[in-house]
N, C-alpha and C positions, 0 to 999 in steps of 0.2 A: 730422598734423592738416592742415586744409585750408580755405580760406576763398573766399569768391565776392566778385566785384566785381562789383556789381549792374547798370551800364550798359555795355551791348556797345559795341565800337569798331569803326570800317572805314567804308568806303564806303556811301552811303545812310542813315547814321543821325547823329543829332545828335553833335556832338564833344563829347568827355567834359569836364567840369568841369576846369577850370585847376588845381583845390587836390583832392587826393585826401584823406579824412580821414587824421590822422595814425597811426590803427591800422591802415590799409591799407597797410602797407610790412613788407618784411621786411630783413634785415641782414646782408651781408656784410663779411669783413673779411681782413687779413693781418698782425693783432697790430701795425699800425703807424699803418692809417687804415682807414677803412667807407665802403662807400657802402650809401645805403636804396635798395631797389628796389620799386617800387610795384605793387600789385596786377595794374596796366595794363602790367607791364615796362617802364616806365619809370625809369631812375635820375635820381632828382630831388634828391640829396643825394650830393657825394662832393668830400674835400680832397685834394690830392695835395701832398707826398709824405706827410704827418703828419697825425693828428687835428685838431691845431691849426692847418695851414695854410691859407691861404685855399682857398675853393671852388672849383671847376671847373664841377659841376652843382651848383645850388641853386635850381632852380626851386620846389622847395616852400617858399623862401621870396619869391620872386618869378617867377611863372608867366610874364612877360614877360622879365624882364632876367637871370634866374638863370641859365640853361644847363642844358640835358637831355639825357638818351641814350634816345631811344626804340627799342625792338625788339617787334615784336608781330605777330600776325597782320593782313593786311591786308583782313581782310572781318569782318565782325560776328562777335564771339566772346564765350562766355562763359569769365571765367577762375578758375582755382583755384590756390593757392600751398602751397607745403608745402617742409619741410626734408629733403635726403636724409637718412634715419635715422642719427641719432646723429652729425651733422656740423653745419658751418655752411656747406653748400653749398645754395644755394636754388632751388627750381624752381616757374618760374611755367607753367600750363598754359593752352592756349587749345582752346576747345571749338567747332567751327564745323559749318555743315551737311555740309560735304566731308571732313572729317578733324579729328583733334586733334594739336597740336605742342607742343612746349615749350621753354622758354630755361632753360639752366641757367646759374645765376651764382656766380662764385667767385672768390675770388682764390687765387693758390697759396702754399701754406704746406707746411712738409717736403718731403724727398726732394732728391735731388742737383741736380735739373734747376732748382730755383727759384732766380732771380736777385733778392735780395731789394730790391736799388739798382732795380731794373726797375717796383717796385709795378705788376705785371700785373693787369688785371681783365679775366675770360674771361667771353664770354657764348657759349655753344655751344645752336645752335639745332636742334633734331630733329623731324621728324615721326614721329611712331609709329603714325599711323593715316591711311589716304585719301591725300589731297595738300592743299597749303596753302600761300596765297602769303604772303609776311613783308615787312615793310619797317622799313628802319632811319632813323634821323636822328642822327647825332652833332651837338650843338649846345654846345660848350663855350663857357663864359663866365668868364674868368679873373679870378684877384683880387675875389671876388664881383661879378662883373659889371661890376668897373669898368675893366678894362684889355683893350684891343683886341688881336686876334691876327690872323695870316695863316694861310691852309691852302693846302699843296701836294701835289698827289697825283703820285708818281712810282712807276713799277714797281707799281702796286697797293697801296703805302703812302702814307696821307694824314698828313703832320706838321702839328699845329696849333702855331705859335709864337708865342710871347708873351714879353716882357721876364721872364727869371727861370724859366721853366717852359716847357718843350717836350712835347707828346705825339703818339704815334704811334700811328694805328689801323691795323691790318693786318686782313683777311678773306680767306674762302677764296671770296667772290662778289663781283663787279665794285663800285667805290666810284666815286661821282660826286660831284662839289663842288657845292654851291649857295650862292653867296656866300661867307660864313664857316662854314658848316656842311658836312656830308658826308652824302650819304643812299645807299640801297641797296634796291632791290627786287628780288626772287627766288622763285622757286617750289620748293618740296620735296617730293618723293614719299615714300611709307613707307620707311622706313629710311635716308633721306638725311639729311643734316645740313650745317651750315654753323658756322664759327667765326669770331669777332671777337674780337680780343685790343688792349687799351688799353694803351700802356705809357709810363712816364716815360723821355725820352730825352735825350742830351747827348752831349759830346765821347766820355766814358769809356762810354755806353753806347748805341751807335747802334741804328736801329730794326732788329728783326728780325720777321720772319711767326712764323705760329704754325699750322703744318698741323695737320689732324686728328689725326695721330697723336700729337703732343706735347702737343695739348691733351687728348687723353685721358690720356696718361702724366701729366700734371699733376692732372689729375681725380684719377686713382687715387692719386697719392701726397697729395692734399688730404685726400681720403675718410679713407685711411689713419692721416694726422696726427690729424685729429679723432677718430677711433674709438680711436686708442691712447691720446690723452690723455684721453679719457672713461673709458676701462678703469680708471682710477685710482681714481675714485670709489667709495666703500664703501656709498653708500645703496643700499639695497635695499627700500625702503618703499613705503607706498600710492601716493605722487604721483611715481613714478619718473620720468614723463616730464615733466612740470613742473617738477621738481627738475634734471634733467640739462637741460633747455633752459636754465633759469636760469642754471646753471653753466657752458654753451656760451657765452651771453650775455656772463657776466663775464668770462670769457675774450677773448672779442674786444674787450673794452674794456680790455685790458691792452697797454702800449706795450713790446715785447720788448726794445728797444736799452737803456732804463733799470730796467725793472722798475714803471714808473708805471701806475695805473690812474686812468682818467677817469670823473668823474660821469655823463657822457652822450657821445655821439658828435656831438651836434648844437647848434647856438645858436637862439637867441631863437624854437624851437616856441611857441606862447605858452601860459600858464596860463588866459587868457580869450579869445576870440576878439575881435577888436577892442580887447583891453587893452594896457597897457603892461608887465605882468608876465612880460617875455621878456629871457631871461638865458643868458649863453655857459656852457654845462657842460662844455666840451671841455679841462677841467683835473683837477688832482690834488687834491680836496678831502682835506684829512688824515683828515678825520672819516670819509667814505665810503670810502676807499681802506683805512683801518684796519678799518671793519666788512667792506669785502669780503674781508679776509684773514681774518677770523673765520669767516665763511660758508665760504669753499674750506677752510679747516681743518677745518671740520666735516665735511666730504664726502671728507677725506683726500688734496686738493691740496696738496701742501708746496711745489712749487716758485716757484709765484707769492708764496708768503707771502714764501720766501727772497728772492725778486728784490724785493718791495717793502722788505725789509729794508734790502738793500743802496741802494736809491734813497734810504731814509731816511736811512743812516748817511753817503751820500756828499753829499745837498744840504740837509739840514736839520740845521743847526747851532745847538746850545742856546745859543752866545755870541754870537748877533749883536747883542742889545740892543736891538732894534726897540720902537718904543713898542705896536706889538700883542703884546708878548712875543717868546721866543724861537723860537717857533713862526708861521709865517704861515698863514692860513687855508688858503690854496691854492697850490698851484706850477704851473709850466708843466712839460709832459710831460719836459722835459730838465732841470728844476730850477729854471730860472728864476724870479727872484721879480718882476719887473715885469710885471703883467698889466694894462696903463692899458684903461681901460674908453672905448670912441668908438661912436657910433652911426653906422650906415650909410644916410644919407638916400636914396640913390637906389633903395634897394629898399623895395617896400611891405610886406614881412611876410607870413607866411602868412596867407591870407584877410584881408590889409590890416591885420594885426595890427603896427604900428608902435609904438617902433622896433625895426630890427633892430640888435642889440648884440655888437662884438666885443670880447673882454677883461671882465674884471669886477673891478668896483671894491669888490665884498665882499672882495677879498684883503688890503685894509689895515683890515678890522675887528678888533675884539677880541671873540673868540669861545673863551672858556675850556673850553668843554665837548672841544673837541679833545684837550686833553692827556689826558684820562680815555680817550678813544677810541683815542688812539695808545697809550698805556703798556698798556692793556687787549691790544692786538694784539700787543705786544712780551711780555707774560706767557703769553699763550695759544702764541705762537710758542716761546718757551721751555720750554713746559710740553709741547706736540704735535708740535713738529719737531726743534728742535736747540737746545742752550744759547746763549745768546746771549753774545757776546764780552765781555772785559772792556772794551774800548772803548765798546761798546754800553751796557754796564750804567753806566759814566761819565755819558753822555749821558742815560741816564735818571734817573739821581741827580740832575743839573743840572735836569732839566724838574721832578722832583718838587720839589726846593729851592726853583724859582720858584713853582711853585704853591702850596706852603705861603705863601711871602710875598705872593702877590697873589689868592688865590682871593675874595677878600672885596670885590672891586671890580666894579662894574655893567660889563655889556657887551652887546654886539648879540643874543647867544643864538643858538642852532642856527638859527633860521628865518632868520637875517640879516636884521632888520627895519631898515628905513631910517626909524624913528619915534623914533630917541633911546635911548641905553642904559638897561637896568633890571637889578634883583637878580634874574636868573632862575632859578628853582630847578633848571631842567636843568642850568644851568652849574655851579652849587652841587655838584649830584648828580655829574657827571662828574669835578670836582675830587676829590671823595672816592675817586671809582674809581681816577683815577691815583694817589693815596696808597695806598690799601688794596692795588692790586695790585702796586706795588712792594714793600710791605711781605711781601707773600705770596712775590714772588721772593727777596727778600733773607733771608727765615726758611728758604725750602725750599732755596737754593743755598749758604747760608751766606757770602752777599756781605755785604760792609760796606757800611753806611747808617746815616745819623742816626736810628736807630728812634724814639729817645724823643722827639726834635722831630716825628716823621712820624707818630708814635701820637697825641700830643697834637692835632696839627691835624686829622687824620682825626676825632677825636672833637669836636672844636669845630665840624664842618663838621657832622657828622651831628645835632648838638644844635640847630644853627643851622635845619636845614631842618625839624625835627619841629616846633619852636619858630615859626618867622616864614613857614614856607611852609606851614603847614595852616591853614586857615581853619575857625574854628568854625561860622561863620553858613552856609559852603557845605557842611561836612561833606566836606571834600576836600582835597587836596593842590592848590594852586594854581600859575598862570605865574609870577608873580613875589611877592618877599616884600611883605606887607601889601596885596596885592590880593585880588580874589576873581574873576579871570577864568581859566577852564580851559583846560589847554593839552594835547594829546596827549602830549607829550613826556614827560610825568609816567609813562606806561606802562614806560618805561624803568626806574623805581624796583624793581619785582620783578625785572625781566629782569637787573638789574645786581646783584641780591643786597643792595641796600641795605635793602631791607623785606621782609620775609615774605610771600610771596603769598596768603596768608590772614591777614596783620594787620587786625584790625577797621579801623583806619583806611583801609588799602589798599583793602579789601572797599566801604567806604562811598565812597572815590573812584571806584572802578570804576562802581559803580552811577550816579554822578553824570554820569562821563563818558559811559556808554551813554545816559543820557536825553538829554543834551544836546549832544554831538558826533558820534553814532553814527547812521547812515541806511543801513539794509538792510547791516548789516556793514560800509559804508563810512564812514570816521573822517575829521572835518575836525580841521585842525591847530588850530585856535582861531576864535575869532569875530572878525573884522578890527574889526567896528563897535564892539566891547566892547574891544579892544584894539587901538587904530589903529596899523600898521605904516609909514606914510608912504606908502603905494602906492594909488592910485584901483583902484578894480572890485574884483569879488568873485574867489574860487577855489573849485575843486572839490576834492574831497575826496582827502586825502593817502595813497596807497596804501602807504606804509612804515607809517604809523601805524595802518591797517587791519591788516596784518600782526602789528604789535605788540599790536594788540588780540587777535588771534586767541591770542599767546603769552601773553599776561596772562591769559586766560581758561581756558588750558589750565593754568597754573601755579598758579591757583585753584582748581582742580579742577571747573571747569564744562566738562566735555568735550562735551556734546552742543551746547551753544551755541557753543564753540571750534570743532568740526566744522563745524557750520553754516554759519558764520560764513567759515570756510577756504573750503570748498566755494562759498560765494556769491562769494568774490572771484576763485576761480578762472574764474568766467564771465564778468568783466570782462576777460581778457586777449585778445587779439588772437587771429587765427585761427593763429598760429603759437606762441602762448603768452607774447607780449612785453607788457611794460606800460611804458607812460610814467610820467611823475611822479604826475599827478593823474588822477582820473575825474571828469568832469562831469555834472550832474543827469540826463540821459538815458542815462549809460553811457559817453560816447564819452570817449576819451583826449586828456587834456589834457598840455601842457608837453614838454619834452624827451624824445627816444625813441632808443633804450631807455634805462631810467634804470637805475644799477646799485643806487641807494638801494632801490628796489622789490624787485629780484630777489634781493638778497640778504637782505633780510627775509622772503621767500617761504621760500628754503632754510632759514633759522633757524626758522620757524614749523613748517612742514613736518617737520623734524627732530624739534622738543620734541613735536609733537602725537603724531607715530608713536610715539615714546619711550613715551610715556604710555598712548596706546590698546594698545600690545603687540602 
């Protein structure tokens, strides 16, 4: 796949706009953190040493104060970007009148030569045809642009030092200090290359160069790692390239030291330009991570599921007794529970979309659906990977007992509304899932459980949903009890096996959703005007809902509609096959990028549609 950056860059042309569109980026990472690389060759988002650490480069959130790492042709050029096949190594190509060059971006993983504590980011520049001048500018702005730093160049090594973090830049071309930044200008002939390496350094990790041979060795080791990992996939269907790109993206969102899976690697990319719907997604949502486990298990990746189960066992204790229940909505990648939200007033936000937020206040909400998502992922892990331990089963029992006692209270729901608690249908549905999957596990494995109580509670929830979640006037299941607002989350009813996908009530609901929430295969979550969520502004269509819609059509036997909707959704991906959280009215990507929710739903929809099409 490749894509083009419309505006050329270089001398004699208008400077590029300060903000690339969200979709004009690729992603690289080392299973601890990531960097966003624009189609213009600029890294404009990078946190070191972990996903949720303060940013070093954040010009995607403030073009002036955020910091950036530019590396590009120094003359007007067209650019295209693609991934080295079956890897997370990103290549940005520059096409000029005098030659063609490329920047190969990657963070080393795999291989004996990789030092994980160095968090190395390698940018290898190659002239592949003709000759080409390049220029680089490395302008870090530590701690989200709030902390000053010094720069010192000694023996060809530039060290950026700030309180708490120091980075070293080495290159095979001369470096020159420019205030607090470092620049380089150089020219390459066909076949020549230059290597830039940015490392975290300290007392135990001294600066160290990266000669061309070492860069090649780490490139080869990284390519081999990603290809070896992807070779475990069992998917051989029609949409292999898109499914595998989604799997590789989900893998990039895993935090290897703990098994955590973040919802997205960015904060505050807006759901509406100029709006306030800007959130920090660099944490472990129980729901999102559990759904990721499902998607990866469907493809045959069991190690990630095992690592997440270890994270759950180590950091999620059913006996904490918090007001929000035994589970918190989200956790830090290290398992911490304090994710206090604050606003960074010194950053203007992407295209002026303030506020920029760090932390997430939704961590303290009550969202009952997370219990169903987690227990379902444990059920699938037990079924497809390896049997859960006796201790893990005790935790499941504690969670299900709590659900039986608390399922009927109002909550904030899956969409984390800040407009007050309601009796959301989706929350009831996933409480039913939690109990139903636990009953299945107990029966299949002969595990001890209070089955009489569980069955009675499961059946009570079922009757409650069918009675109070159904609107005779709308001829549809609705967002919350006694209401008439539609909600795309009910698309999970047949997907979770709560209701038959051809049940007349469900088919009627599907028709009403199609009429009111679907636009050219794209699905809105709900109508904020009909169901105020406590926030100003509108939002785009929600991509996970669009893939749920494909799956619901598939299960209802409407295969022509399902396949067309799926193919249309694929056209909204960016040039690399990546998706943000939402899609705007003109097809632009909105929200944090890339989004785990979207990619896991793509995998599920593709697998199920493939299976039915045969």
